[in-house]
C-alpha positions as CSV (number, residue, x, y, z in Angstrom):
1,M,13.5,-11.1,-23.5
2,T,14.5,-9.8,-20.1
3,T,11.4,-8.9,-17.9
4,S,11.0,-5.3,-17.2
5,T,10.9,-4.3,-13.5
6,A,9.4,-1.0,-13.9
7,P,7.1,-0.7,-10.9
8,A,3.5,0.3,-11.4
9,G,4.2,3.4,-9.0
10,E,6.4,4.9,-11.8
11,V,3.4,5.1,-14.1
12,G,1.5,6.6,-11.1
13,S,4.1,9.2,-10.7
14,I,4.0,10.1,-14.3
15,V,0.1,10.6,-13.8
16,E,0.9,12.9,-10.8
17,R,3.5,15.0,-12.8
18,L,1.0,15.6,-15.6
19,R,-1.7,16.6,-13.3
20,A,0.6,19.0,-11.5
21,L,1.7,20.4,-14.9
22,V,-1.8,21.0,-16.0
23,A,-2.8,22.4,-12.9
24,G,0.0,25.0,-12.7
25,L,-0.8,26.4,-16.1
26,P,-3.6,28.7,-17.6
27,A,-6.2,26.5,-19.3
28,Q,-5.6,28.3,-22.6
29,D,-1.9,27.6,-22.5
30,G,-1.0,25.2,-25.4
31,V,1.0,23.0,-23.1
32,A,-1.9,22.7,-20.7
33,V,-4.2,21.8,-23.5
34,F,-1.9,18.9,-24.8
35,G,-1.0,18.1,-21.2
36,G,-4.6,17.5,-20.4
37,V,-5.0,15.3,-23.4
38,Y,-1.8,13.3,-22.6
39,L,-3.0,12.9,-19.0
40,T,-6.1,11.2,-20.2
41,V,-4.0,8.9,-22.3
42,T,-1.6,8.1,-19.4
43,E,-4.7,7.5,-17.0
44,A,-6.1,5.1,-19.7
45,V,-3.0,3.1,-19.9
46,A,-2.6,2.9,-16.2
47,T,-6.1,1.7,-15.9
48,H,-5.6,-1.0,-18.5
49,L,-2.1,-2.0,-16.7
50,A,-4.1,-2.3,-13.4
51,A,-6.8,-4.3,-14.9
52,G,-4.5,-6.6,-16.9
53,D,-7.0,-6.8,-19.7
54,V,-5.3,-5.3,-22.8
55,F,-1.4,-5.8,-22.9
56,A,0.5,-8.9,-23.3
57,D,3.3,-7.8,-21.1
58,P,2.1,-5.1,-18.7
59,A,5.7,-4.6,-17.1
60,A,7.1,-3.9,-20.5
61,V,4.3,-1.5,-21.3
62,A,4.9,0.3,-18.0
63,R,8.5,0.8,-18.9
64,L,7.5,2.2,-22.4
65,D,5.0,4.4,-20.7
66,V,7.6,5.9,-18.4
67,L,10.3,6.4,-21.2
68,F,7.5,7.7,-23.5
69,A,6.2,10.3,-21.1
70,D,9.6,11.4,-20.0
71,R,10.4,12.7,-23.4
72,F,7.5,15.2,-23.3
73,L,8.1,16.1,-19.6
74,T,11.9,16.6,-20.5
75,A,11.0,18.9,-23.3
76,V,8.8,21.0,-21.1
77,D,11.5,21.2,-18.4
78,A,14.2,22.2,-20.9
79,A,12.1,25.1,-22.1
80,A,11.5,26.3,-18.8
81,A,15.3,25.9,-17.8
82,A,16.4,27.5,-21.1
83,A,14.3,30.7,-20.8
84,P,16.4,32.6,-18.3
85,A,19.6,30.8,-18.8
86,P,22.9,32.1,-20.4
87,A,23.1,31.2,-24.2
88,S,25.6,28.3,-23.7
89,T,23.2,26.5,-21.1
90,A,20.2,27.3,-23.2
91,A,21.7,25.6,-26.1
92,R,22.4,22.3,-24.1
93,A,18.8,22.5,-22.8
94,R,16.9,23.3,-26.0
95,P,13.9,21.0,-26.4
96,A,13.7,18.5,-29.3
97,A,12.7,20.3,-32.6
98,C,9.4,18.4,-32.6
99,W,8.4,20.2,-29.5
100,R,9.6,23.7,-30.2
101,P,6.5,24.9,-32.1
102,L,4.2,24.0,-29.3
103,L,6.5,25.3,-26.7
104,E,7.1,28.6,-28.7
105,L,3.5,29.3,-29.7
106,R,1.8,27.9,-26.6
107,R,0.3,31.4,-25.8
108,H,-0.6,32.5,-29.3
109,P,-4.0,33.9,-29.4
110,G,-4.7,32.9,-32.9
111,I,-4.2,29.1,-32.4
112,L,-7.2,26.9,-31.4
113,P,-7.1,24.4,-28.6
114,V,-7.6,21.5,-31.0
115,Q,-4.5,22.8,-32.9
116,F,-2.4,22.7,-29.8
117,A,-3.7,19.2,-29.0
118,L,-3.1,17.8,-32.5
119,S,0.4,19.3,-32.7
120,G,1.3,17.7,-29.3
121,I,-0.1,14.4,-30.3
122,N,1.9,14.5,-33.6
123,A,5.2,15.3,-31.8
124,H,4.7,12.5,-29.3
125,V,3.5,9.8,-31.7
126,E,5.7,10.4,-34.7
127,H,9.0,11.3,-32.9
128,D,8.9,10.3,-29.3
129,L,7.0,7.0,-29.4
130,P,9.5,5.3,-31.9
131,L,12.5,6.4,-29.8
132,A,10.8,5.5,-26.5
133,L,10.2,2.0,-28.0
134,L,13.8,1.7,-29.0
135,D,14.9,2.8,-25.4
136,T,12.5,0.2,-24.1
137,C,14.1,-2.5,-26.3
138,A,17.5,-1.5,-25.0
139,V,16.4,-1.9,-21.4
140,L,14.7,-5.2,-21.9
141,G,17.2,-6.6,-24.4
142,C,14.6,-7.4,-27.0
143,A,13.6,-6.4,-30.6
144,P,10.8,-4.1,-31.5
145,D,8.9,-7.1,-33.1
146,D,8.8,-8.6,-29.4
147,L,6.9,-5.4,-28.4
148,S,4.9,-5.1,-31.7
149,A,1.5,-6.2,-30.3
150,D,1.7,-4.0,-27.3
151,F,3.1,-1.0,-29.2
152,H,0.0,-1.2,-31.4
153,R,-2.3,-1.5,-28.4
154,V,-0.7,1.6,-26.9
155,N,-1.4,3.3,-30.4
156,D,-5.1,2.2,-30.1
157,V,-5.3,4.0,-26.7
158,L,-4.0,7.2,-28.4
159,A,-6.4,6.8,-31.4
160,Q,-9.3,6.6,-28.9
161,V,-8.1,9.7,-27.1
162,E,-7.5,11.6,-30.4
163,A,-11.1,11.0,-31.4
164,Q,-12.2,12.4,-28.1
165,V,-10.1,15.3,-28.6
166,R,-11.6,16.2,-32.0
167,E,-15.2,15.7,-30.5
168,R,-14.4,17.9,-27.4
169,L,-12.1,20.6,-28.8
170,A,-13.1,21.0,-32.5
171,P,-16.2,22.9,-33.7
172,A,-19.1,20.7,-34.6
173,P,-19.0,19.8,-38.4
174,A,-22.0,22.0,-39.1
175,E,-20.0,25.0,-37.6
176,L,-17.1,24.4,-39.9
177,E,-16.9,26.3,-43.2
178,P,-16.8,23.9,-45.9
179,D,-13.8,25.5,-47.6
180,G,-12.4,27.0,-44.5
181,P,-8.9,26.4,-43.2
182,L,-9.6,24.7,-39.9
183,L,-11.6,21.9,-41.8
184,H,-8.8,21.8,-44.2
185,L,-6.2,21.4,-41.4
186,L,-8.4,18.8,-39.5
187,S,-8.9,16.7,-42.7
188,S,-5.1,16.8,-43.6
189,W,-3.8,15.2,-40.3
190,S,-4.6,11.5,-39.6
191,I,-3.7,9.7,-36.4
192,D,-3.7,6.5,-38.4
193,A,-1.1,7.9,-40.7
194,A,1.0,9.0,-37.8
195,R,0.8,5.7,-36.0
196,D,1.9,3.9,-39.4
197,A,4.8,6.4,-39.6
198,A,5.8,5.8,-36.0
199,W,6.2,2.0,-36.5
200,A,8.0,2.5,-39.8
201,S,10.5,4.9,-38.0
202,T,11.0,2.4,-35.3
203,L,12.0,-0.3,-37.6
204,T,14.3,2.1,-39.6
205,L,16.0,3.2,-36.5
206,W,16.3,-0.3,-35.3
207,E,18.2,-1.3,-38.4
208,L,20.5,1.6,-37.8
209,R,21.3,0.8,-34.2
210,E,24.9,-0.4,-35.0
211,R,25.8,2.5,-37.4
212,P,25.7,5.6,-35.0
213,V,26.5,8.1,-37.6
214,A,23.5,7.1,-39.8
215,L,21.4,6.5,-36.8
216,A,22.1,10.2,-35.5
217,A,21.5,11.5,-38.9
218,A,18.1,9.6,-39.2
219,S,16.9,10.5,-35.9
220,G,17.7,14.3,-36.3
221,A,15.8,14.2,-39.7
222,L,12.9,12.4,-38.0
223,D,12.9,15.2,-35.3
224,D,13.0,18.1,-37.8
225,G,10.5,16.5,-40.1
226,T,8.2,16.0,-37.2
227,G,8.6,19.6,-36.0
228,L,7.9,20.9,-39.5
229,V,4.5,19.1,-39.4
230,C,3.8,20.4,-35.8
231,R,4.5,23.9,-36.9
232,C,2.1,23.7,-39.9
233,L,-0.6,22.3,-37.5
234,L,-0.2,25.5,-35.5
235,T,-0.8,28.0,-38.1
236,P,-2.9,30.6,-36.5
237,L,-6.6,30.4,-37.7
238,A,-8.4,32.3,-35.0
239,G,-8.9,36.0,-34.2
240,P,-7.0,37.9,-31.5
241,G,-9.7,37.3,-29.0
242,P,-10.1,34.5,-26.4
243,H,-10.6,31.0,-27.7
């Protein structure tokens, strides 16, 4: 396997970009909510990379981290560029389907912060993570199995942050209605299921890498299917007042 040359500074620049994104948006903006969550993830990964205490190949993880984050930041940039652009330009710049629900509903007053956070995590884990891992394999000249252990360690960091998100943003269990829609939504989505699906998607797309038509079809279906779940996670549940 070719060793990655991704400098630590690239991960640091991602942290700075995320900080700038979050700082430049209202706190209740759905992109700011998820951006804050993702900033926590990226800072945690950067800390582990610096300590050298978790990942088997820190340089490869740094490359994955940069390619992974760039998919979210590219979607945000594409949405911003498309808004005032002519139709032909907007079509070229349109964000991936998995990110459109969050980007389109980011200011909806009936959507709770925890919904924005889970929708973003779902888009990033189920769609962006498999594709970022394949991009990393292409850069390093390796197969997914070579990065499997570190892939799952990154997922462990995501799972820890997801648990923190639920604790910080979701109402306390005693405050949830036993048969209410929010409890139903929170119970229906699982970070473990999303992580398992991400790895299965990675292996499927890897097997199709020499069949471009099938690869494009499978990638498109993954994007659309992930987007559908993300839109369901953003079903308005709150009243019209502030969160």
